[in-house]
Structures are given as structure tokens and as C-alpha cells.
N, C-alpha and C positions, 0 to 999 in steps of 0.2 A: 588372421584378421583381428584388429584391435577391438577391444570391448567398448571403449569410449572414444568418441571423436570430439576433440576440443577444437573449436573454430575461432580463429582470431583474425578479424579484419584489420588491415594496417594501412595507414596513409601517413607518411612522414613521421614515423614513430620512433626514429632512431634514438632520441634523447633518453627514453626510458625502456626501450625494447629489450635490451640485455637483461634488465632486472625482471621484466615480465616473463621472458623465456625461461630464465633460471628458476623462477618460482613455480613454473609448470613442470619443468624437467626434474625437479627434485621432489616431486610428489611421492608419497609412500606407496601409492598404487601405480604401477608402471605400465599396465597393459592399455595404453592409449596411443592415438595418433594425434599430433598437433598440426592442424591444417592452417597454415598461415597464408592469407590472401593479400598479396601486395597490390594495393589499388593505385598503381602507377605513381609510386612515391618518387620524389625528386631529391631526397636526402640519402643517407646511408642505410636505409631500411633493408634494401635488397642484399647488400653485402653482409650485413649482420646476420640475416637469415641464412645465407649461403654458408657462412663460416660455421654457424651453429649446426646446420644440417650435415656438415662434414663429419661431425663428432657424435651425432645422435640421429639414427635412422628413423626415429619416430616423427621427425619433423618433415612435413610435406609442404612444398612451396607452390602456390598458384599465383600467377601474375596476370593482372588485367592489362589489356592493350591500351585502354584509356581510363582515366579517372571516372569512376561510376558511382562512388558514394558507399557508405557503410552498409546500406540495405542490400545493394547488389553484391557486395563482397561477401556478406554473410550468406546470402542465397546461393552464391556460387560454391562456397564452402560446404553448404548443406547438400548440394547436388553431388559432391565428391565424397561425402562422409560414408564410411563403411561400418562404423561402430553401432552397437546395439543402443547405446545411449549418447546423448549430445550435451555439450556445454558450449556457450558462447561467451568468450572472455575478450577483454580489450587489452591492447598492447602497451598500456601505460599503468596497469594495475598490478598488484601482487596478491598472492593467494596463500592461504594457510596450507601447510604441507600435507595435511590429512584430508583436504577438501575432497579429492576424487575418491579416496578410500571410503570415507564415511558416507558420502552420497551414494556411491555404488552399493555399499552394504544395505542401505535403506531401500534402494530401488529393488534389489534382489529379494530382500526379506518381505517387503509388502507388495511387490509386483504392481507398482503404481505407474501412472503416466508421467508424473512430475514429483520430484523431491525439491523442496524449497529450503534454503539455508540463509544464514545471516550475511548481510551485505552492508557495507558502511562507506560513505564518502568521508575521506580524511584529507587534511592538508598534506602536501608532498613531504613536509618535514616529519610527519608522524606516520609515514607509510609502513614502517617496520615495528611500530608499537603494537604489541598483541592486545586485543581487546575482546571483551565479552559483553553480551547484551543481557541486561537484567530482565528476567522473565518471572511473572507471578507463579505461585505454586501450582495453580491449576493448569498452566500452559501445556506442560508435557502430556497430561492426561487427555486434554481436549484435542490437541493438534499433532502430537508426536508419536502416539502409540496405536492409532487406528486411522486408516485412510478416510478421507472426507472429500466432498465436492462443494462447489459454490452453493448448491441448493440446500446444504445442511445448515446454513447460517443465515441470519438476517444480514443484509448488505454491510451494515456498520460493524458487525461482529466477525466478518470474514477476516482471517489473519494476515492476508497478503494481497494487496492490490498493486503491487509494484509494477511499474512500467518498464522495468529493466529485464532483459533476458539473462543477465549475468548472475542472478541469484537462484538459478534453477538448473537442475539436471533433468533432461527430458528423454523419454523413450522415443527413439527415432521413428519407429513404425507408427506410433501415435501421431507424430507430426505429419508424416506422409499420408496416413489414412484420412486425416482431417484437412489436408491441403492448406497448411498454414505456412505463410511466407512473410518475409519482411517487406514493408511498404516503401516504395521509392519516393522518399521525401527528403528535403534538404536537412530537416531535423525531425525529431519525434518519430523516426522511421521504425523504431522498435516497439512503439506503444501498441499498435494493432497486434503484432506477434505475441507479445507478452500477455495482453488481455485475452486474446482469442484462445490461446493455449489454456489459460486458467478456466475459461468458460467451457471449453470442450472436454476437459479432463474428467474422466469417470472415477479416477482415484488419484488423490494427492496426499502427501504427508510432509510435515516439517521435520527437518533433521533434529533429532533429540540431542542437540549439542549447542550450547549457547555461545560458543566461540564464533567470532567473525571469520567467515571463510573467504570473503573477497573484500579487499581494501581498494576502493575506487579512488584514484588520485584526483584531487581537486587542483587544477592548475589553469593557466590562462595562455597556453601556447596557441597562437592564432592558426597555426598549420594543423593543429590536432582537434580543435573544437570550433563550433560555429559561434562566433562572437555576435552574430546578428540573427538570432533565432526568430523565425517568423511564426507568430501565434496562429496563423491560418493552418499551419501544419498540424497543430493540435486538433483543429476542426476536421481536417481531412482524415485524421486517424479515427476520430469519433464517428465520422460519417461512414467510413468503411466498416467499422465495427458494427454499427447498427444495421447497415445494409446486409452484411454477411449473416448476422443473427436472424434477421427477418427471412432471408432466402433459405436458411437452413432450418427454419421453423423452430427456433430455440427460445422465442420470446414468451411462450406460454409459461415456462417455468422460471425464466431468468429476466423478465422485464424489470422487476424491482431492482435487481443488482445492476442491470445495464443503465437504467436512468439515474441511479445513484452515482455511477461513474460519470455519466454525461454532465450532470449538474455540478459535481464537485470539480471536475477537471476544467470545464469551461469557465466556471466562476474563478478558479485560481488563475487561469490563463489571462483573464482580463485584469484581475486585481494585481497581479504580479508584473505585468508588462511595464517596463520602465520608460519607453518612448511614448510620449503623449500622443503624437499624431497617429502612430501605428495602433495604439490602444483604442483611440477614438474610431479609427477606420474598422478595426476588428469588431468592436462593440456594435457599430452601426450595421455591419453585416449580420451579426447574430440577431440584432433587434428587428431588422427588416425581413429577413428570410431564413437565416441559418438555423436558429432554434426550431422554428416552425417545421422546417424540412426534416430535422431529426425526429421530432415528435410524431410526424406523420407516419414514419415507418413502424412505430409501435402503438399506433392510435387505438387499436383494439384492446390494448392492455393498459393504456395510460391512466385510466381512472382508478386502477388498483395500485398505482405506484404510491410510495410514501408521500404524504402531503407536503413534507418539507422539501423534497426533491422537486415536486411539481411547483412549489412556491418559488424556488430558485430559478427554474427554467422560465416560468411565467413572468418573473421580474424582468428578464431580458426583453420580453415582448411588450411589457406594460410600461416600463420607465425609459426615459431618454438617457443618453450618456451623461448629460449635465446633472442628473439627479445624484450621481455618485453612490447609488445604493450598494454597489458591489464592495465598497470600503466599509460600510457600516451595517452589514447584514446581521440579522439576529442569528445566534447560534441555534443548533438543533434543539437544545434544551430550552432556550429562551422562547423559541417559536411555539413549542408545545405548551410551555408554561403559560404563555399569553393566551393561547386558545382554550386550554382545559384546566387552568390552575384553580378555577372555582371548585372543581371536583375534589382536588387535593385539599383545599381549604376546608371544605365540608367534612372530609374524612378526619383531618387533624382536629377540628373543633369537636367532633363527636368523641374522639379519644380523650381529649382534654377534659371534656365534660364528665367522663368516666374516671377522672383522676389518674389517668395513665401518664407515665413518664416517657417522653419521646426524646431521643438523642439523634442528632445528625452526625453521620460519620463522613468526614471529608470536607475540607474548607477550601477547595480549589475554585476554579471559575464557576462551575455549575453550582457548587455548594453555596458560594456567596450570592449567586443569582437567586437561589431559593430562599435564603435568609432575607434578602432584600424584599422579595415578594411577600414573605410572611410579615415583615415589618410594615409594609404598605397596607396589609390587611389586618393589622392589629393582632397578629398571632405570635405567641411567645412559647417556644419549646423549652425543654429542660436544660439542654447543654449541646455543645458542639465539640467533637473530638477529631483528632487527626494523628496519624502515626508519625508524621513528619515532625521531628523534634524542633526544627527551626520555626515552625508555625505555633507550637505550643507556647502558651503564655501571651500570645498576641491577641488583639481585639478585632473581632469581625462582627459588625452590626450589633454591637453591644454585648457580645458573648466573648468570654475569655476562653480561647481554645485550650482544651485539656488533652492529655494523653488517654488512651483507652484503658489503662490499668485500673482506674477507679470506677469504671463504667458499670460493671456488671451488677453490683449490689442494688442499684437504684434505677434500673431501666426496664421498661416493658417492651418498647419498640425501638429498634435501630433503623433510621432512615438513611438511604443512600441514593445517589443520583446517577449512578452509572452501572452498567453490567460488569465492568471490570472490577470495581470495588465490591460489588455484590459477590462475585466469585471468590475474591480474595478473603472475604471475611465470613462467608456463609457457614463454614464448619465451626468457627470460633463462636459465632453468635448462637447457632443451634445448640451447641454443647452447653452454653450458659442458660438455655431455656428462654431465650429472648426471641421475639418475632422480628424478622428482617423484612423491610418493605422497600422496594425499589420505586422511587417516585417517578423516574423516567418511564418505567413500565406502566405505571398507573396512568400517566398522561397519554401514552400512545394507545393503550387499550381503550380509553375513552373514544379516541378517534376511530378505531376499528369497529366499535360497537355502534357508532353513529349511523 
């Protein structure tokens, strides 16, 4: 019996199928079965599969009697899988040769329910260009060398909220024990599966390898993708997720993460919908009943959800479509700065009165927002630094951005506006004897203490 079951749903996939099959069959780890589910294709998909199966017995072909969609095809493949571990891959993508080997090694070493790895959408012309993902220094320590769960992180610090099943190796018994299946929708049918698996997992780890393992091909073949994606499918996926989590009594520990997902995904679904009439109809549904229905399932825990996520969800109920708020919404940082910025100003003014030198590290979107806020409140700090050499020497709110090299001799406090930057520079700042202050943390702690 094969150790790994690779499940590949296929519908009219002939154009790229040979490449996808080849990239699975040439994997450096060979103890796998490749379950190809032909969803009643009308092109050469079936003949390509049969020819490949003649030369490699690891290929198993399942054929649907009628076209049923990707969810049904994946679920059927799952029912026939015999491996200890599972992967769900698509028939138009290509895969790093060591993908199975490295993911298998991590699963065995850490005995996790899920191993996550790098996944990237690329144009078809770049499908064979090897890529790596830049990771900060702390990444491996936090996410790759000890197992974790969703509960171990604040929702915005969790490292992988992907809605794809293709960037994960999963333990099959874990999927069976938790009764997780793909949702029968015309699109977004993998969202519930991917999110529910992450929520249910007792142990996860990210592969300690920055190579992209799955290259998802971006193309516009009408027979391969839905060119007319219904945003209501996003809602149905969220509805099923919240209902399942309520029924399984998971909300006590996970309501914050769940409502973060609800707010961010629904907001993006409205904002990004291109067809005006469909956008309006979808918004009206959310405005009149959809969001209220989702909130009702987690009502007992809703008051403890992050204020920003409640703000987004309540905007759907409060404002009409014509307001267009979903295109001009405050960012997370701007929201908390507006609510609690006076606390930051008082703290800064106290330090300045003590003749302390304060330097802001980072001149990105949040950094610029903070400097603008300081300017509006007649606060002037010592300097702004950024490691990005393209930003150095440019002017932001009257500050010439400097490099960090000259920082240490004249600084008492380094200010940052994100957890990511804080983690990247904390050792450097501490070694220099400088106090590091995360303004974002200060703003949210005020909220928690209220």
C-alpha cells in the first residue's frame, strides 16, 4: 500500500495534463499512488491518463459517469485513497521534484496533522522558473521547528490562511476522524475544506524549505476554470464553516480567528467583484440578512472578537451599497490609531519631555499613517529609518528616511508599527541597548483594557 495518496481532479485538462503528470511521477519520493479522477472530460484527458497508466502502475484512474465538479471529484478520490498521507493537486500545475519527499519527512518527524509548504500562482510562461519565497529570520524558529495550532497565534499572526488544499500534506486519518469533505459549489468548493482542516488540526508545521513546491498555473482556459465566479459561493463556504464550528463546539477557543476570516473574506468578495449588478445584489443580501445570520451562530462569543473585525461586519449591516465604504475602509492600523491614538501621543510626549530620542523603524503604509498622525498632533520624533535602500534619502512627512546604520549612537527608543518588523529587529535593537516599542501592540492593548 502506498504511503501517500495524491488526488488529482480532472476536467478537460488535456492541454497541460502531461506536464502535471510528469512533475508528479518524477518526484524523488516514489512510494505514492496518483489517483486521477476524470470528471467526464470531453477532450483527450482520458486517453492521456490511460497511456500514462500503461507505463506507471502508480496511476489509478477513476471516471465519473456525469460531470459533477471539482468537489465531487476530490471527494471521490478521497474515498478511494489508501495512503497514510494525502495531497490534492490540480492537473494544470507543476511541482518541485522534492515536494513529496520533504513534506513526508516533516510529517514523519513531527507527527503532525498538516504540513504546509510554499505555493505560488504564476503565469504559464513562468511555470518552470524555480522560485523561492523570502522569509524573515525568525520564521523558521516560530513556524518550522515546532508544531503549532491556530490557537497559538493571534488571527493576524497565523502564518497560513490559504483557501487552497494544494499547499498542504494532510494525514488521512485526521481528515476521516474530523469528517472533512469538499463542499459542492460551482466555485470556492475548496474553501471550507482548507479552512476547516486548519481549524481542526492539533498539530501543524510549515516545511523548513523556502522553495516554492507548487506552481499554480494562471491561465484563462474556459473549460478549466469558472469565468463567472458567483460571490454567493463565498458566502455559502463561510456559512458552512461557522455552522460546523458551532455544532462541533469549537467557538470557545476559535471565535476570534473565525470572525477574522469572515470579515476579511466577505469584505474582499464585495470589493473585488467586477460585475456591478452582481456586486450590488450580493451586498444587499449581506446587508439585509447574510451577515446577521453568520453573527448569530457565534453570538455568545461575538463581543470578545477583535473590534476591527466587528467593525467590518457591522459596516455591512449599517451602510447601504451606495455608501461604497468597502472601497475606502480604514486599515487595521488606521482604525486603532483613530480610536486610541491619544494614548500613543501622551506616551510619546512624556518621552520627549524626558529628552529621549525616538526613531520610527519602517516607512511603509502604516509608518506613513503614524507620521501623518503625529504631524496632525504637532509631535516631532528624532528620525525615520528603513532598511529598503530605495526609500532611503526620500522625504516622508518632512523626514528624510535614513538607513539604520547610523541609528544606534543617538537613540533611546525604536518605534515600530507591526509584529513582523518587531520580530525582525528585536535582537538587533536589544543588543544595542535600545528599547523597542510596538505602537500597534500599544493601540490594541488599550482596547483590551477598556
